N, C-alpha and C positions, 0 to 999 in steps of 0.2 A: 252759344253761352253768352254771347256780349247781347243780352237783350234787358231791358226793363225788367226787374223784378227777379232775377237771377242772382244768386248771392255765393259766394265760393269762401269756404273755409280754411282757416291757416291759424296753425298755431302761435299765439301772440310771443313774441321773439324776448318779451322783458318779462314775461310770467316763470315762475320756477313751479316745475310739476312733478309732484311725487308718483311716478306712475306703478310705484309698487304699492300704495294705497288704494288702487282703483278696483273695484270688485266687480266682477262679471255679472252680477245681480243687478247693480247701478247700471252698467251698461245697456241691459235690457230694458228698463224704465226711460233710458233716454230714445233708445231705439222706437219703443212702444210710444212716448210722445210724438216722435218724428213722423211715424205711422200715421196717427191719428190726425196731425194738425197739418201735414206739408206733403209736396210730392219732393220727391228728393234723388240726385243722382248719387249712387252709390259707386266707388271705383279704389281699389288698391291694386298695386302690384308689387314685386320684387320678393317675393315667397320661392326660394330656390329649391328646386327638387333635381334627384340624378335619376332620368330614365334612358334605356338604349336607347341612342341615332347614331346616324353614321358619322357624325362630326364629333362625338364623344363633348358634345358642349351640355353645362348646365341649363336647364328650362327654367324659365321665368313664370309663375303663374301667376295670371291677373284675373282679379274677380271684379265683375260690374254687375249691377240689378238692371233691369228691362229701360228705366229711364235714363241711364247713362249710355247704355246699348244705342237707343234710338237717336241720341245727341252726336253718338260718334260716327254711325253710317258707315261701317265697313264695307270695303270692296272685296269681294271672292272672287277667288280665280276656279275654286270647284268647290261643289256641295251647295248647301243651304244655309241661311242664317239661322240665330242661335233662337231656341223658345225657353221659356221661364217657366211654363206651367207643369212642370215635372214635379215628380214627388220626391222627396228627400227622405229615406228610410233606412240610409247607410248601406241597402244592397243593391238599390236600382243604379242603372247606369246613368249618369249625369253628360248631356250633349257637350258639347264644346269645339271652339275653333282652333285651329292651332296656324304657326305660321309657315312660310314657304319652306324653311330648312328641316321641319320634320314631316314634310308631306309624302317623300320617299319611302320612309320609315313606316309611316302611321297612314295610308291613304283612308281616304272619305270611307265611313263603314268601320273600321276597325276599331278596338278597344286599346285603351292604356291602364294598366293597374298601376296605382302609385299610393303612396303615403302622404296624404295631404297634411304641409305642416297648418294648416289654417284651423283643420278637424281634428288634428292630431288622431286620424284614424285613416284605414285603408279604404278607398275606394275606386270605383271603376269608371271611367271617362271613354265616351263613344264620340269619334271624331265626326261631326256634323258637314264641316267646310272648311276650307282652307285660306287664310286670307293671302291678298294679292302680295306679289314680292316689293318688299321693303315698305310694307305697310308700318305706320307709326304714328303717335302722337306727342304732341309739343307739350311743354309744362306750362300751367297757368300761368306762372310769375314771369320765368324766363324763356321767352316765345320762340329764340334762337336754340333752344336745348331740346333736342328729338331723343326719344327713344322707340327702337325699333323691332317689331311684333315676331321677326323671321324665326326665331327660338323660343316662341312663347307660347301658353296655352291661354286660351279667355275660355273661363268659369261662367256661367250665368249664376247668378246669386237672387234666389226669392227669399221669401220669409221664413220658410223652414230651413234653408240652407245657413242663413243668417242665426236661426236660434241654435245652431248646432256649433257655430264658429267659436274659436276660444277667444280670448280678450284681446289677443295681439291684433284679429283681424279687425275686431270691432274697434278697438281704438284708432287704429290707421285708418279707419274706414271714415271715422268722424274730423281726422286731420285735413281730408281733401274734399269733404262731403259738398254736393252741389245743390243748394235749396232753390227751387224751380218756382216761379211765377207767384212772388211773396211782397210783403210790404216791410219797412224798414221796422214799424213797429212788432212784428212777430217774430223777426230776426233779432231785434232787442229781448224780447221772450226767451226764445231759444238759446240766445247766449246766456242768459242769466240760469236756466233750467241746467244747460252741460255744466257750467261753473259751479253752481249749487251741488249737483248730484255726483260730477265726477272731479271737481278741482281742475277742469281745464278751462284754460281761458283762452276762446278762440275769437279771431277777427274775420268778419265776413265782409267782404268786398266783392263790386262787381267786376265783370271782367274789364270792363272800361277802367275802372281804378289801377286794375293790374296793369292793362296796356301803360297807362299813363306811369304810373311806377317803373314799368320797363323801360319806356322813354327815358325817364331822368336818370336812372342810373345804370341802365345799358347800353341804350340807344345813344347816348350822349357820347360813351366812352367809343362807340363804333363809328360816330361822325371823327372825334380824334384821330381815330387811326385812319378813317379814309383821307382828312384833310392832310395828315402826316405824309401818307402813301402819295398823293399827289404832289406834294414840296418836294418829295425825294427822286419822283420821276423828273420832275422838271428839271432838277439839281442835275441828274444822271444824263438828262439830255444834253444840257449847258454844257457839262463835262465833256460829254461825247464830241459835241461841235467843236468844244476847242481844242480837245488833243486830235481830230481830224484837222483842224485848220495847223497846228503846230507840225503834224506828219505831212502835211502839204508843201508848207514852207522849206521841209528839210529834205524832201525829196523834188522840190522845183525843177533841178536841173533833170535828174532821171526822167520825169513826167515830160519836159519839152524835147529832150531827144527823142523819147518814144513817139511823142506827137510829129516831130519831125521825119521821123522812118514811117510813117503811116497809121498810127494808131489814132483812131476816130473817138469823138466823145461817147458815141454810143456803145461802143466797145468798153471803152473805160467804164462807162454807166452799170454795163453788165458786170462786170469784173467786181466794183464795187458793191453792188446789191449781192452777188454770189458770195463775196467774204462775210457782209453781215447776215446773210441767210444763214449762212454755214453758224456764226455766233449765237442768232437767236435759236438754232435748232437746237444745238447744245443745251441754252437755256432752258427751253422747251422740256426737254428730256430729264433735265433735273428736277424742274419743279413737278413734271409728270411722275416721274420716280418718287420724288418725297410725299407727292400726294396719295400714290398706290401703295407705297410702304406703311403710310398713315391707316391707311385702311385695311389692309393686310395685318397688320401690328392687332387689330382686334380680334382676328381669327386666329393669331399665334397665343394672344392672353386669352382667349375663349372668353372674349368680353360680350356676354349674350345679348345686353342691351345695344350696344352699337354694332353689331356685325351686320353687314349689310351687301347685297347682291349686285353685281353688274360686271360687264367687261373690264377685264384688269383690277376689279374689286370697285370701281368707280359708280357713283351713281350721277343723276342729272346734273346736281349743282356742282359737280367736282369738275363735268366736261364745261358746264357755262363758265366757269372760272379759268379755266384752260382756255377757252375761247377768249376772254378777255387778255389773258397773258400775251396769245397772239397778236391779237389787234394792236395792243399796247406797242409790241416789237416791231410791228410793220409801222407803225406812227412815226416811233424814234427813228427806225432804220431809214425812211423816208426822207426826213427832216436830215439827217446828219448826213446822206449820201448826194442831196441837191445842194445842201452847203457847199461841201467839198467840190461840187463840181462847178458851181457860181464862181469860187475861191480860184478854180484852174483856170476859168475862162476869162478870168480878171487879168490874167499873165499877158502882156502886149505880144509876146512873141508866139504864143500859142492863138493867140488871136490872127494874127498874121497867117500863120499855117492854115488853119481854118479857112483864110480867104484865099 
């Protein structure tokens, strides 16, 4: 997406739109203008249907044309990629890709009968391939937002299909349409045609503009969160060291007596590390449980868009986060334990016992 000459549409947030006044014939004029003057990537998702599946999950239908499919470059675990040269006559089978969650119920080669909300009629789909586990796409504007395809069906959209589609699909398709390899002057003409024909005021930005928007409004917030987290970690570490020093002062007599009767610094170090190891293990279990429950909650809520597969429901980025927790705990533990031992060794009598 991030190439000169590619423009991504979005509805101007300051515009007032009367969607009820948009006519189907007018959208046909706009799409004819698009086909005659531009190469464009068409993508719409979020049309939900209910079909039988093992997990009783609602299924998201995702529509895309060949240009968008080529940009996306899906990886498949089974079958072959989409074909777009089929003829749509209402009776023929449409080749589709399905998510991992549907692969047991609908293996490659099987058919699915459903009423398509974008067409308003019954259609038959033929499963041509299965997407890899946890395949996803990011939002154009909020790059940290991901939608997963585990319970989705990818439908190929060609010109015949679009001609039979209802108003909802056509209008939604214009909201996020991507114009490929064009000029700013042509985009200005397209914006005027859409506004004059449909009353839709669309903005067209390059992906780099969207990235800059993200960095300004979202990444800035993430940086604040990161700085706050570092400050809190430093405070926690300092408080832990201070608490350890207070504990050492209160237990000085007991520690001295134990050192007199044979306790060595190496054994004491092991005891301290064992104690903090148990504390950090409890901490890790709590963080792991919250993360796993968050992922599993999507299954309980039947949240099609965010359901993911993985060990205990966790995906790669979750395990990376847990690894960061472990590393942070280890650093804090080493600092606290070594400070405690340094304080104990400063006691004259303990130094004498060691000699």
